[in-house]
N, C-alpha and C positions, 0 to 999 in steps of 0.2 A: 347840149354839152356832149362832146365826143369823148371817147376813151382817153384821149390825150389830156383832157381837162379834168376828168373824174379824179385821177390820182392827186391833183392839186388840192382838192377839198378833202378827199378821203385819206390822203397821205399814204397812198399805196402805189406800187408800180403798175403801169398800164396793163401789163400782162396779167397781173394778179386780179385786177378789176375785171378784165375780159374773161379769164378762165375760171375764176373762183367766186366772184361776186355777182356778176351780171346774170349768171345762170341760176341763181337762187330764187326760190319762190318769193314773191313780193318785191323783187327788184323792179324798178320802172321798166316798162316795155320800150324797146329800142325804136327809134325813128330811123328808117332807111330810105334815103332819097335815091331815086333812080339816076344812074349815070351811064355814059357811053364810054367804052374802052375798046379801042381797035375796031370800031364800028359795031360793037355788040352791046346790047343793054346789059348792065350789071347792077348789082346792089352795092351801095356805098358802105363805108364803115358805119357801124351803129352810132347813133347820136342819142343823147338823153337830155331831157329838160333839167336844168340845174336845180330848179325848185323841187322837183320830184326826188332827185338824188339826195339833196340836203334834207328833205322831210324824212326820207327813209333812214338816213344816218342818225338824225335826231331822235327817231323813234326808239333807238337803242340806248339813248343817253340814260345813265344811272340816275335814279331818283334819290334825293337826300332824305 
């Protein structure tokens, strides 16, 4: 799951996820696939496993 998809489940703007949530302790670690840009090796946009993001979000669900 990339940042573009995280807001769909989390109902947050992609910039909010990237700048305010992904940096928090306990947020799933990013997956960064190598890419080539202009002949140079680069790191791609961070991706996250959907099941890990969903599990993290559900861990904050209020108990009745």
